[in-house]
C-alpha positions as CSV (number, residue, x, y, z in Angstrom):
1,M,0.0,0.0,0.0
2,K,2.8,2.4,0.9
3,N,4.6,1.7,-2.4
4,T,1.4,2.4,-4.4
5,L,0.9,5.7,-2.6
6,N,4.5,6.7,-3.2
7,L,4.2,5.8,-6.9
8,A,1.0,7.9,-7.2
9,I,2.7,10.9,-5.6
10,L,5.7,10.5,-7.8
11,S,3.7,10.3,-11.0
12,L,1.6,13.3,-10.0
13,S,4.7,15.4,-9.3
14,K,6.0,14.7,-12.9
15,I,2.9,16.4,-14.4
16,N,3.9,19.6,-16.2
17,P,1.5,22.5,-15.6
18,Q,1.9,23.4,-19.3
19,H,0.4,20.0,-20.2
20,I,-2.6,20.7,-18.0
21,Q,-3.1,24.1,-19.8
22,L,-2.7,22.5,-23.2
23,F,-5.4,19.9,-22.2
24,F,-7.9,22.6,-21.2
25,I,-7.2,24.6,-24.4
26,V,-7.8,21.6,-26.6
27,L,-10.9,20.7,-24.6
28,A,-12.3,24.3,-24.9
29,L,-11.6,24.4,-28.6
30,T,-13.2,21.0,-29.1
31,M,-16.3,22.1,-27.2
32,F,-16.4,25.4,-29.2
33,V,-16.3,23.5,-32.5
34,L,-19.0,21.0,-31.4
35,G,-21.2,23.9,-30.2
36,A,-20.7,25.9,-33.4
37,G,-21.8,22.9,-35.5
38,A,-24.8,22.1,-33.4
39,P,-28.2,22.7,-35.1
40,D,-30.2,25.7,-34.1
41,D,-33.3,25.2,-32.0
42,G,-36.5,25.9,-33.9
43,G,-38.0,27.8,-31.0
44,G,-40.5,25.1,-30.1
45,I,-43.1,26.3,-32.6
46,T,-44.2,23.5,-34.8
47,K,-46.5,23.7,-37.9
48,R,-49.3,21.2,-38.1
């Protein structure tokens, strides 16, 4: 258990803050592209 905890702490300490920023930038751009390509809502008024 102690070795697992030490390994987790060691792997977390190796994470570069720039990698986290890059991940969030890519995530934001992906969400923007998906949102821009989403179809418009018709406003809820339907013709019969």
